[in-house]
Gaussian input, Z-matrix of N, CA and C with variables (Angstrom, degrees):
# hf/3-21g

backbone

0 1
 N
 C     1     B1
 C     2     B2     1     A1
 N     3     B3     2     A2     1     D1
 C     4     B4     3     A3     2     D2
 C     5     B5     4     A4     3     D3
 N     6     B6     5     A5     4     D4
 C     7     B7     6     A6     5     D5
 C     8     B8     7     A7     6     D6
 N     9     B9     8     A8     7     D7
 C    10    B10     9     A9     8     D8
 C    11    B11    10    A10     9     D9
 N    12    B12    11    A11    10    D10
 C    13    B13    12    A12    11    D11
 C    14    B14    13    A13    12    D12
 N    15    B15    14    A14    13    D13
 C    16    B16    15    A15    14    D14
 C    17    B17    16    A16    15    D15
 N    18    B18    17    A17    16    D16
 C    19    B19    18    A18    17    D17
 C    20    B20    19    A19    18    D18
 N    21    B21    20    A20    19    D19
 C    22    B22    21    A21    20    D20
 C    23    B23    22    A22    21    D21
 N    24    B24    23    A23    22    D22
 C    25    B25    24    A24    23    D23
 C    26    B26    25    A25    24    D24
 N    27    B27    26    A26    25    D25
 C    28    B28    27    A27    26    D26
 C    29    B29    28    A28    27    D27
 N    30    B30    29    A29    28    D28
 C    31    B31    30    A30    29    D29
 C    32    B32    31    A31    30    D30
 N    33    B33    32    A32    31    D31
 C    34    B34    33    A33    32    D32
 C    35    B35    34    A34    33    D33
 N    36    B36    35    A35    34    D34
 C    37    B37    36    A36    35    D35
 C    38    B38    37    A37    36    D36
 N    39    B39    38    A38    37    D37
 C    40    B40    39    A39    38    D38
 C    41    B41    40    A40    39    D39
 N    42    B42    41    A41    40    D40
 C    43    B43    42    A42    41    D41
 C    44    B44    43    A43    42    D42
 N    45    B45    44    A44    43    D43
 C    46    B46    45    A45    44    D44
 C    47    B47    46    A46    45    D45
 N    48    B48    47    A47    46    D46
 C    49    B49    48    A48    47    D47
 C    50    B50    49    A49    48    D48
 N    51    B51    50    A50    49    D49
 C    52    B52    51    A51    50    D50
 C    53    B53    52    A52    51    D51
 N    54    B54    53    A53    52    D52
 C    55    B55    54    A54    53    D53
 C    56    B56    55    A55    54    D54
 N    57    B57    56    A56    55    D55
 C    58    B58    57    A57    56    D56
 C    59    B59    58    A58    57    D57
 N    60    B60    59    A59    58    D58
 C    61    B61    60    A60    59    D59
 C    62    B62    61    A61    60    D60
 N    63    B63    62    A62    61    D61
 C    64    B64    63    A63    62    D62
 C    65    B65    64    A64    63    D63
 N    66    B66    65    A65    64    D64
 C    67    B67    66    A66    65    D65
 C    68    B68    67    A67    66    D66
 N    69    B69    68    A68    67    D67
 C    70    B70    69    A69    68    D68
 C    71    B71    70    A70    69    D69
 N    72    B72    71    A71    70    D70
 C    73    B73    72    A72    71    D71
 C    74    B74    73    A73    72    D72
 N    75    B75    74    A74    73    D73
 C    76    B76    75    A75    74    D74
 C    77    B77    76    A76    75    D75
 N    78    B78    77    A77    76    D76
 C    79    B79    78    A78    77    D77
 C    80    B80    79    A79    78    D78
 N    81    B81    80    A80    79    D79
 C    82    B82    81    A81    80    D80
 C    83    B83    82    A82    81    D81
 N    84    B84    83    A83    82    D82
 C    85    B85    84    A84    83    D83
 C    86    B86    85    A85    84    D84
 N    87    B87    86    A86    85    D85
 C    88    B88    87    A87    86    D86
 C    89    B89    88    A88    87    D87
 N    90    B90    89    A89    88    D88
 C    91    B91    90    A90    89    D89
 C    92    B92    91    A91    90    D90
 N    93    B93    92    A92    91    D91
 C    94    B94    93    A93    92    D92
 C    95    B95    94    A94    93    D93
 N    96    B96    95    A95    94    D94
 C    97    B97    96    A96    95    D95
 C    98    B98    97    A97    96    D96
 N    99    B99    98    A98    97    D97
 C   100   B100    99    A99    98    D98
 C   101   B101   100   A100    99    D99
 N   102   B102   101   A101   100   D100
 C   103   B103   102   A102   101   D101
 C   104   B104   103   A103   102   D102
 N   105   B105   104   A104   103   D103
 C   106   B106   105   A105   104   D104
 C   107   B107   106   A106   105   D105
 N   108   B108   107   A107   106   D106
 C   109   B109   108   A108   107   D107
 C   110   B110   109   A109   108   D108
 N   111   B111   110   A110   109   D109
 C   112   B112   111   A111   110   D110
 C   113   B113   112   A112   111   D111
 N   114   B114   113   A113   112   D112
 C   115   B115   114   A114   113   D113
 C   116   B116   115   A115   114   D114
 N   117   B117   116   A116   115   D115
 C   118   B118   117   A117   116   D116
 C   119   B119   118   A118   117   D117
 N   120   B120   119   A119   118   D118
 C   121   B121   120   A120   119   D119
 C   122   B122   121   A121   120   D120
 N   123   B123   122   A122   121   D121
 C   124   B124   123   A123   122   D122
 C   125   B125   124   A124   123   D123
 N   126   B126   125   A125   124   D124
 C   127   B127   126   A126   125   D125
 C   128   B128   127   A127   126   D126
 N   129   B129   128   A128   127   D127
 C   130   B130   129   A129   128   D128
 C   131   B131   130   A130   129   D129
 N   132   B132   131   A131   130   D130
 C   133   B133   132   A132   131   D131
 C   134   B134   133   A133   132   D132
 N   135   B135   134   A134   133   D133
 C   136   B136   135   A135   134   D134
 C   137   B137   136   A136   135   D135
 N   138   B138   137   A137   136   D136
 C   139   B139   138   A138   137   D137
 C   140   B140   139   A139   138   D138
 N   141   B141   140   A140   139   D139
 C   142   B142   141   A141   140   D140
 C   143   B143   142   A142   141   D141
 N   144   B144   143   A143   142   D142
 C   145   B145   144   A144   143   D143
 C   146   B146   145   A145   144   D144
 N   147   B147   146   A146   145   D145
 C   148   B148   147   A147   146   D146
 C   149   B149   148   A148   147   D147
 N   150   B150   149   A149   148   D148
 C   151   B151   150   A150   149   D149
 C   152   B152   151   A151   150   D150
 N   153   B153   152   A152   151   D151
 C   154   B154   153   A153   152   D152
 C   155   B155   154   A154   153   D153
 N   156   B156   155   A155   154   D154
 C   157   B157   156   A156   155   D155
 C   158   B158   157   A157   156   D156
 N   159   B159   158   A158   157   D157
 C   160   B160   159   A159   158   D158
 C   161   B161   160   A160   159   D159
 N   162   B162   161   A161   160   D160
 C   163   B163   162   A162   161   D161
 C   164   B164   163   A163   162   D162
 N   165   B165   164   A164   163   D163
 C   166   B166   165   A165   164   D164
 C   167   B167   166   A166   165   D165
 N   168   B168   167   A167   166   D166
 C   169   B169   168   A168   167   D167
 C   170   B170   169   A169   168   D168
 N   171   B171   170   A170   169   D169
 C   172   B172   171   A171   170   D170
 C   173   B173   172   A172   171   D171
 N   174   B174   173   A173   172   D172
 C   175   B175   174   A174   173   D173
 C   176   B176   175   A175   174   D174
 N   177   B177   176   A176   175   D175
 C   178   B178   177   A177   176   D176
 C   179   B179   178   A178   177   D177
 N   180   B180   179   A179   178   D178
 C   181   B181   180   A180   179   D179
 C   182   B182   181   A181   180   D180
 N   183   B183   182   A182   181   D181
 C   184   B184   183   A183   182   D182
 C   185   B185   184   A184   183   D183
 N   186   B186   185   A185   184   D184
 C   187   B187   186   A186   185   D185
 C   188   B188   187   A187   186   D186
 N   189   B189   188   A188   187   D187
 C   190   B190   189   A189   188   D188
 C   191   B191   190   A190   189   D189
 N   192   B192   191   A191   190   D190
 C   193   B193   192   A192   191   D191
 C   194   B194   193   A193   192   D192
 N   195   B195   194   A194   193   D193
 C   196   B196   195   A195   194   D194
 C   197   B197   196   A196   195   D195
 N   198   B198   197   A197   196   D196
 C   199   B199   198   A198   197   D197
 C   200   B200   199   A199   198   D198
 N   201   B201   200   A200   199   D199
 C   202   B202   201   A201   200   D200
 C   203   B203   202   A202   201   D201
 N   204   B204   203   A203   202   D202
 C   205   B205   204   A204   203   D203
 C   206   B206   205   A205   204   D204
 N   207   B207   206   A206   205   D205
 C   208   B208   207   A207   206   D206
 C   209   B209   208   A208   207   D207
 N   210   B210   209   A209   208   D208
 C   211   B211   210   A210   209   D209
 C   212   B212   211   A211   210   D210
 N   213   B213   212   A212   211   D211
 C   214   B214   213   A213   212   D212
 C   215   B215   214   A214   213   D213
 N   216   B216   215   A215   214   D214
 C   217   B217   216   A216   215   D215
 C   218   B218   217   A217   216   D216
 N   219   B219   218   A218   217   D217
 C   220   B220   219   A219   218   D218
 C   221   B221   220   A220   219   D219
 N   222   B222   221   A221   220   D220
 C   223   B223   222   A222   221   D221
 C   224   B224   223   A223   222   D222
 N   225   B225   224   A224   223   D223
 C   226   B226   225   A225   224   D224
 C   227   B227   226   A226   225   D225
 N   228   B228   227   A227   226   D226
 C   229   B229   228   A228   227   D227
 C   230   B230   229   A229   228   D228
 N   231   B231   230   A230   229   D229
 C   232   B232   231   A231   230   D230
 C   233   B233   232   A232   231   D231
 N   234   B234   233   A233   232   D232
 C   235   B235   234   A234   233   D233
 C   236   B236   235   A235   234   D234
 N   237   B237   236   A236   235   D235
 C   238   B238   237   A237   236   D236
 C   239   B239   238   A238   237   D237
 N   240   B240   239   A239   238   D238
 C   241   B241   240   A240   239   D239
 C   242   B242   241   A241   240   D240
 N   243   B243   242   A242   241   D241
 C   244   B244   243   A243   242   D242
 C   245   B245   244   A244   243   D243
 N   246   B246   245   A245   244   D244
 C   247   B247   246   A246   245   D245
 C   248   B248   247   A247   246   D246
 N   249   B249   248   A248   247   D247
 C   250   B250   249   A249   248   D248
 C   251   B251   250   A250   249   D249
 N   252   B252   251   A251   250   D250
 C   253   B253   252   A252   251   D251
 C   254   B254   253   A253   252   D252
 N   255   B255   254   A254   253   D253
 C   256   B256   255   A255   254   D254
 C   257   B257   256   A256   255   D255
 N   258   B258   257   A257   256   D256
 C   259   B259   258   A258   257   D257
 C   260   B260   259   A259   258   D258
 N   261   B261   260   A260   259   D259
 C   262   B262   261   A261   260   D260
 C   263   B263   262   A262   261   D261
 N   264   B264   263   A263   262   D262
 C   265   B265   264   A264   263   D263
 C   266   B266   265   A265   264   D264
 N   267   B267   266   A266   265   D265
 C   268   B268   267   A267   266   D266
 C   269   B269   268   A268   267   D267
 N   270   B270   269   A269   268   D268
 C   271   B271   270   A270   269   D269
 C   272   B272   271   A271   270   D270
 N   273   B273   272   A272   271   D271
 C   274   B274   273   A273   272   D272
 C   275   B275   274   A274   273   D273
 N   276   B276   275   A275   274   D274
 C   277   B277   276   A276   275   D275
 C   278   B278   277   A277   276   D276
 N   279   B279   278   A278   277   D277
 C   280   B280   279   A279   278   D278
 C   281   B281   280   A280   279   D279
 N   282   B282   281   A281   280   D280
 C   283   B283   282   A282   281   D281
 C   284   B284   283   A283   282   D282
 N   285   B285   284   A284   283   D283
 C   286   B286   285   A285   284   D284
 C   287   B287   286   A286   285   D285
 N   288   B288   287   A287   286   D286
 C   289   B289   288   A288   287   D287
 C   290   B290   289   A289   288   D288

   B1=1.4512
   B2=1.5409
   B3=1.2751
   B4=1.4795
   B5=1.4834
   B6=1.4361
   B7=1.4111
   B8=1.5633
   B9=1.2708
   B10=1.4885
   B11=1.4795
   B12=1.2789
   B13=1.3933
   B14=1.5243
   B15=1.3187
   B16=1.4424
   B17=1.5465
   B18=1.3404
   B19=1.5078
   B20=1.5262
   B21=1.3066
   B22=1.3895
   B23=1.5213
   B24=1.2940
   B25=1.5236
   B26=1.5485
   B27=1.2419
   B28=1.4479
   B29=1.5109
   B30=1.4522
   B31=1.4143
   B32=1.4634
   B33=1.3660
   B34=1.5231
   B35=1.5112
   B36=1.2519
   B37=1.4877
   B38=1.5399
   B39=1.2717
   B40=1.4877
   B41=1.5237
   B42=1.3597
   B43=1.4238
   B44=1.6489
   B45=1.3292
   B46=1.4226
   B47=1.4946
   B48=1.3724
   B49=1.4266
   B50=1.5212
   B51=1.2581
   B52=1.4855
   B53=1.4897
   B54=1.2481
   B55=1.4424
   B56=1.5564
   B57=1.3071
   B58=1.5155
   B59=1.5860
   B60=1.4350
   B61=1.3943
   B62=1.5234
   B63=1.2884
   B64=1.4469
   B65=1.5209
   B66=1.3162
   B67=1.4315
   B68=1.4468
   B69=1.4361
   B70=1.4309
   B71=1.5005
   B72=1.3595
   B73=1.5226
   B74=1.4484
   B75=1.3760
   B76=1.4258
   B77=1.6085
   B78=1.3340
   B79=1.4416
   B80=1.4837
   B81=1.4027
   B82=1.5517
   B83=1.5127
   B84=1.2934
   B85=1.5010
   B86=1.5647
   B87=1.3059
   B88=1.4428
   B89=1.5525
   B90=1.3048
   B91=1.4124
   B92=1.5665
   B93=1.3699
   B94=1.4045
   B95=1.5505
   B96=1.2834
   B97=1.5484
   B98=1.5381
   B99=1.3139
   B100=1.4815
   B101=1.5187
   B102=1.3744
   B103=1.4939
   B104=1.4853
   B105=1.2806
   B106=1.4409
   B107=1.5857
   B108=1.4341
   B109=1.3679
   B110=1.4899
   B111=1.3787
   B112=1.3967
   B113=1.5604
   B114=1.2773
   B115=1.4888
   B116=1.4465
   B117=1.4008
   B118=1.4388
   B119=1.4750
   B120=1.2961
   B121=1.5627
   B122=1.6034
   B123=1.3720
   B124=1.4812
   B125=1.6126
   B126=1.3825
   B127=1.4189
   B128=1.4779
   B129=1.2520
   B130=1.5350
   B131=1.4955
   B132=1.2747
   B133=1.4308
   B134=1.4532
   B135=1.3022
   B136=1.4532
   B137=1.4873
   B138=1.3741
   B139=1.3347
   B140=1.5337
   B141=1.2897
   B142=1.5414
   B143=1.6437
   B144=1.3059
   B145=1.5185
   B146=1.4920
   B147=1.3911
   B148=1.4278
   B149=1.6226
   B150=1.2913
   B151=1.4874
   B152=1.4867
   B153=1.4085
   B154=1.6037
   B155=1.5267
   B156=1.3248
   B157=1.5145
   B158=1.5392
   B159=1.3006
   B160=1.4997
   B161=1.5038
   B162=1.3643
   B163=1.4391
   B164=1.5989
   B165=1.3176
   B166=1.6119
   B167=1.5316
   B168=1.3847
   B169=1.4384
   B170=1.6202
   B171=1.3232
   B172=1.5142
   B173=1.5550
   B174=1.2118
   B175=1.5685
   B176=1.5197
   B177=1.2981
   B178=1.4388
   B179=1.5523
   B180=1.3258
   B181=1.4433
   B182=1.5888
   B183=1.3842
   B184=1.3749
   B185=1.5708
   B186=1.3685
   B187=1.5203
   B188=1.5144
   B189=1.3758
   B190=1.4750
   B191=1.5394
   B192=1.2797
   B193=1.4882
   B194=1.5051
   B195=1.3186
   B196=1.4750
   B197=1.4523
   B198=1.3447
   B199=1.5017
   B200=1.6656
   B201=1.3364
   B202=1.5350
   B203=1.5031
   B204=1.3436
   B205=1.3831
   B206=1.6058
   B207=1.3302
   B208=1.5066
   B209=1.5565
   B210=1.2750
   B211=1.5501
   B212=1.4212
   B213=1.2330
   B214=1.5458
   B215=1.5567
   B216=1.3524
   B217=1.4828
   B218=1.5465
   B219=1.2583
   B220=1.5408
   B221=1.4700
   B222=1.3889
   B223=1.4656
   B224=1.4789
   B225=1.3071
   B226=1.4199
   B227=1.5989
   B228=1.3553
   B229=1.3501
   B230=1.5940
   B231=1.3377
   B232=1.4099
   B233=1.4101
   B234=1.3488
   B235=1.4243
   B236=1.5329
   B237=1.3449
   B238=1.4987
   B239=1.4972
   B240=1.3524
   B241=1.4582
   B242=1.4545
   B243=1.2944
   B244=1.3977
   B245=1.5822
   B246=1.3167
   B247=1.4288
   B248=1.5552
   B249=1.2782
   B250=1.4866
   B251=1.4757
   B252=1.3192
   B253=1.5095
   B254=1.4637
   B255=1.3243
   B256=1.3927
   B257=1.6072
   B258=1.2751
   B259=1.4132
   B260=1.5847
   B261=1.3488
   B262=1.5423
   B263=1.4940
   B264=1.2730
   B265=1.3135
   B266=1.5526
   B267=1.3560
   B268=1.4947
   B269=1.5159
   B270=1.2452
   B271=1.4742
   B272=1.4835
   B273=1.3205
   B274=1.4774
   B275=1.5703
   B276=1.3458
   B277=1.4890
   B278=1.4717
   B279=1.3323
   B280=1.5929
   B281=1.4744
   B282=1.3268
   B283=1.4515
   B284=1.5683
   B285=1.2974
   B286=1.4840
   B287=1.4777
   B288=1.3147
   B289=1.4000
   B290=1.4851
   A1=107.24
   A2=113.06
   A3=119.95
   A4=108.32
   A5=119.06
   A6=123.22
   A7=104.93
   A8=118.36
   A9=122.28
   A10=114.01
   A11=119.17
   A12=123.84
   A13=109.35
   A14=121.23
   A15=128.98
   A16=102.66
   A17=112.50
   A18=115.87
   A19=112.92
   A20=120.20
   A21=126.08
   A22=109.47
   A23=120.86
   A24=127.78
   A25=100.89
   A26=123.95
   A27=126.08
   A28=114.75
   A29=111.93
   A30=118.81
   A31=114.81
   A32=115.41
   A33=120.25
   A34=109.30
   A35=124.27
   A36=129.69
   A37=105.99
   A38=111.85
   A39=118.09
   A40=107.47
   A41=118.59
   A42=120.99
   A43=107.07
   A44=112.49
   A45=118.06
   A46=116.90
   A47=114.13
   A48=121.40
   A49=109.99
   A50=116.62
   A51=114.91
   A52=112.25
   A53=118.61
   A54=123.64
   A55=108.53
   A56=112.66
   A57=120.41
   A58=108.50
   A59=112.47
   A60=120.53
   A61=106.87
   A62=117.42
   A63=121.91
   A64=115.07
   A65=120.54
   A66=120.69
   A67=114.80
   A68=115.66
   A69=125.48
   A70=111.98
   A71=117.20
   A72=118.07
   A73=111.31
   A74=116.72
   A75=119.08
   A76=111.29
   A77=117.58
   A78=121.91
   A79=114.64
   A80=106.89
   A81=113.51
   A82=111.29
   A83=114.70
   A84=117.98
   A85=108.58
   A86=120.67
   A87=126.31
   A88=110.88
   A89=116.85
   A90=121.01
   A91=112.07
   A92=116.35
   A93=121.12
   A94=106.25
   A95=116.78
   A96=118.99
   A97=116.56
   A98=111.28
   A99=122.02
   A100=107.98
   A101=115.90
   A102=119.76
   A103=107.38
   A104=121.11
   A105=119.02
   A106=113.17
   A107=117.65
   A108=120.91
   A109=111.68
   A110=117.49
   A111=122.08
   A112=109.28
   A113=120.02
   A114=120.37
   A115=109.34
   A116=120.59
   A117=119.23
   A118=116.40
   A119=113.37
   A120=117.86
   A121=108.19
   A122=115.32
   A123=123.58
   A124=109.84
   A125=118.95
   A126=121.94
   A127=110.05
   A128=116.27
   A129=122.79
   A130=108.77
   A131=118.57
   A132=127.00
   A133=113.16
   A134=118.23
   A135=124.91
   A136=112.98
   A137=120.12
   A138=124.15
   A139=109.72
   A140=119.62
   A141=120.89
   A142=109.26
   A143=113.24
   A144=114.55
   A145=110.99
   A146=117.87
   A147=118.38
   A148=114.77
   A149=109.29
   A150=111.55
   A151=115.24
   A152=109.53
   A153=113.01
   A154=104.57
   A155=119.92
   A156=118.61
   A157=105.40
   A158=118.70
   A159=123.95
   A160=110.26
   A161=115.72
   A162=118.05
   A163=110.26
   A164=112.26
   A165=120.25
   A166=108.84
   A167=118.53
   A168=122.32
   A169=111.80
   A170=108.68
   A171=113.44
   A172=108.80
   A173=116.13
   A174=123.85
   A175=105.45
   A176=115.59
   A177=120.62
   A178=114.61
   A179=113.11
   A180=120.99
   A181=107.03
   A182=116.74
   A183=122.49
   A184=113.12
   A185=113.38
   A186=115.35
   A187=108.90
   A188=114.93
   A189=116.02
   A190=107.09
   A191=115.35
   A192=120.35
   A193=114.12
   A194=120.97
   A195=124.62
   A196=111.08
   A197=120.38
   A198=125.97
   A199=106.52
   A200=113.53
   A201=111.19
   A202=108.59
   A203=123.83
   A204=122.75
   A205=112.45
   A206=113.20
   A207=116.64
   A208=105.83
   A209=119.00
   A210=122.73
   A211=112.07
   A212=119.79
   A213=123.72
   A214=107.68
   A215=119.57
   A216=118.43
   A217=102.80
   A218=119.24
   A219=122.65
   A220=106.38
   A221=117.27
   A222=119.92
   A223=110.36
   A224=121.02
   A225=126.34
   A226=109.58
   A227=115.88
   A228=125.41
   A229=113.59
   A230=108.92
   A231=115.65
   A232=116.11
   A233=119.54
   A234=122.40
   A235=114.04
   A236=118.76
   A237=122.85
   A238=107.41
   A239=121.19
   A240=119.59
   A241=113.15
   A242=121.91
   A243=123.09
   A244=114.68
   A245=116.32
   A246=118.25
   A247=112.65
   A248=115.62
   A249=114.30
   A250=109.90
   A251=114.99
   A252=122.04
   A253=114.33
   A254=122.01
   A255=125.97
   A256=111.40
   A257=119.93
   A258=123.49
   A259=111.84
   A260=117.80
   A261=116.83
   A262=107.78
   A263=117.80
   A264=125.30
   A265=112.22
   A266=117.38
   A267=116.08
   A268=113.04
   A269=120.94
   A270=120.48
   A271=110.51
   A272=114.65
   A273=119.31
   A274=108.49
   A275=117.64
   A276=119.60
   A277=110.34
   A278=110.12
   A279=117.51
   A280=110.97
   A281=119.57
   A282=117.67
   A283=112.15
   A284=114.49
   A285=114.32
   A286=112.21
   A287=118.16
   A288=120.48
   A289=112.88
   D1=137.57
   D2=-178.18
   D3=-92.51
   D4=135.32
   D5=-176.21
   D6=-78.59
   D7=144.22
   D8=167.92
   D9=-71.16
   D10=141.25
   D11=176.39
   D12=-70.01
   D13=139.00
   D14=-179.57
   D15=-54.22
   D16=136.59
   D17=178.69
   D18=87.40
   D19=-2.45
   D20=-177.39
   D21=-61.26
   D22=135.85
   D23=-177.37
   D24=-60.68
   D25=-39.16
   D26=-177.82
   D27=-55.60
   D28=-35.89
   D29=178.95
   D30=-71.82
   D31=-20.56
   D32=-176.59
   D33=-96.65
   D34=-14.49
   D35=-178.76
   D36=-85.31
   D37=131.78
   D38=178.09
   D39=-72.74
   D40=134.29
   D41=-177.74
   D42=-73.09
   D43=153.92
   D44=175.86
   D45=63.32
   D46=25.41
   D47=-178.52
   D48=-114.15
   D49=123.26
   D50=175.73
   D51=-95.66
   D52=118.44
   D53=-173.82
   D54=-87.27
   D55=142.71
   D56=178.66
   D57=-64.60
   D58=-40.02
   D59=179.57
   D60=-127.21
   D61=84.33
   D62=-177.15
   D63=-61.06
   D64=-34.75
   D65=178.76
   D66=-64.70
   D67=-43.58
   D68=173.52
   D69=-60.44
   D70=-38.22
   D71=178.92
   D72=-69.70
   D73=-42.34
   D74=-179.84
   D75=-63.91
   D76=-39.17
   D77=178.51
   D78=-60.70
   D79=-45.18
   D80=178.23
   D81=-63.43
   D82=-37.59
   D83=-178.51
   D84=-72.66
   D85=-35.32
   D86=171.10
   D87=-56.33
   D88=-51.89
   D89=179.57
   D90=-60.43
   D91=-43.37
   D92=-175.09
   D93=-68.44
   D94=-44.38
   D95=172.12
   D96=-52.95
   D97=-47.16
   D98=179.30
   D99=-57.73
   D100=-47.31
   D101=179.93
   D102=-63.33
   D103=-44.77
   D104=-177.84
   D105=-63.13
   D106=-35.11
   D107=175.87
   D108=-60.96
   D109=-40.95
   D110=179.96
   D111=-67.70
   D112=-40.84
   D113=178.96
   D114=-64.00
   D115=-36.63
   D116=176.52
   D117=-67.56
   D118=-15.26
   D119=175.13
   D120=-96.05
   D121=13.79
   D122=172.16
   D123=69.84
   D124=21.32
   D125=170.80
   D126=-70.51
   D127=142.97
   D128=-176.35
   D129=-86.46
   D130=157.23
   D131=174.44
   D132=-52.05
   D133=-36.65
   D134=178.30
   D135=-66.35
   D136=-12.82
   D137=174.20
   D138=-105.20
   D139=-36.47
   D140=-176.10
   D141=-74.86
   D142=-38.68
   D143=-171.46
   D144=-62.99
   D145=-47.89
   D146=-179.91
   D147=-60.52
   D148=-32.72
   D149=176.07
   D150=-66.58
   D151=-40.24
   D152=179.04
   D153=-65.95
   D154=-36.89
   D155=-170.93
   D156=-68.08
   D157=-39.52
   D158=177.02
   D159=-58.37
   D160=-44.36
   D161=-178.21
   D162=-65.00
   D163=-43.14
   D164=176.31
   D165=-58.01
   D166=-44.48
   D167=179.42
   D168=-61.03
   D169=-39.16
   D170=-177.69
   D171=-69.52
   D172=-39.52
   D173=177.24
   D174=-57.50
   D175=-53.81
   D176=-179.23
   D177=-58.04
   D178=-38.99
   D179=-175.39
   D180=-66.73
   D181=-49.43
   D182=-172.63
   D183=-82.40
   D184=-29.15
   D185=-175.97
   D186=74.28
   D187=21.65
   D188=-172.51
   D189=-134.29
   D190=160.36
   D191=171.12
   D192=-91.18
   D193=158.67
   D194=-173.55
   D195=-45.55
   D196=-52.23
   D197=-172.73
   D198=-58.07
   D199=-13.15
   D200=-178.48
   D201=-109.10
   D202=-8.94
   D203=-177.77
   D204=-65.70
   D205=147.61
   D206=179.33
   D207=-126.18
   D208=160.84
   D209=171.61
   D210=-45.81
   D211=-43.33
   D212=-179.75
   D213=-58.89
   D214=-36.50
   D215=-175.95
   D216=-68.38
   D217=-37.54
   D218=-175.62
   D219=-64.50
   D220=-45.86
   D221=-178.40
   D222=-63.06
   D223=-46.40
   D224=-178.14
   D225=-57.43
   D226=-41.96
   D227=179.58
   D228=-58.89
   D229=-52.74
   D230=172.53
   D231=-57.80
   D232=-48.61
   D233=173.22
   D234=-54.90
   D235=-38.97
   D236=176.70
   D237=-64.54
   D238=-41.65
   D239=-178.90
   D240=-73.80
   D241=-23.33
   D242=177.84
   D243=-84.84
   D244=-0.30
   D245=179.39
   D246=-119.47
   D247=178.89
   D248=179.31
   D249=99.68
   D250=-171.38
   D251=-178.72
   D252=-76.53
   D253=-22.68
   D254=-177.02
   D255=-133.48
   D256=61.54
   D257=-170.27
   D258=-67.77
   D259=146.68
   D260=175.90
   D261=-71.04
   D262=164.70
   D263=-179.50
   D264=-137.25
   D265=154.69
   D266=175.35
   D267=-63.20
   D268=145.02
   D269=173.34
   D270=-75.93
   D271=145.09
   D272=-178.51
   D273=-93.08
   D274=-4.60
   D275=176.40
   D276=-64.81
   D277=142.24
   D278=176.82
   D279=82.96
   D280=-6.51
   D281=177.96
   D282=-83.15
   D283=145.26
   D284=174.48
   D285=-105.45
   D286=154.44
   D287=-174.93
   D288=-88.04

């Protein structure tokens, strides 16, 4: 028997439960598992929470689940973030003059 990786969505889903929206349940479990993996690496909530919000924004933008995402979706999302009234910008931290 193969052991599940810590943070695996399968470990977070209740056995013998039929979900009305199985895709949403799996995605929620995936995000919870990912958050737990980050906590295990001693990352703070101030690091983890913005990452989860970004993943949620990407899901809303695409209307798809991660197993359906394509590189083109990522490119379209970045283009979207870089346009509009308040576009994102590259950080200047770490750059040398």
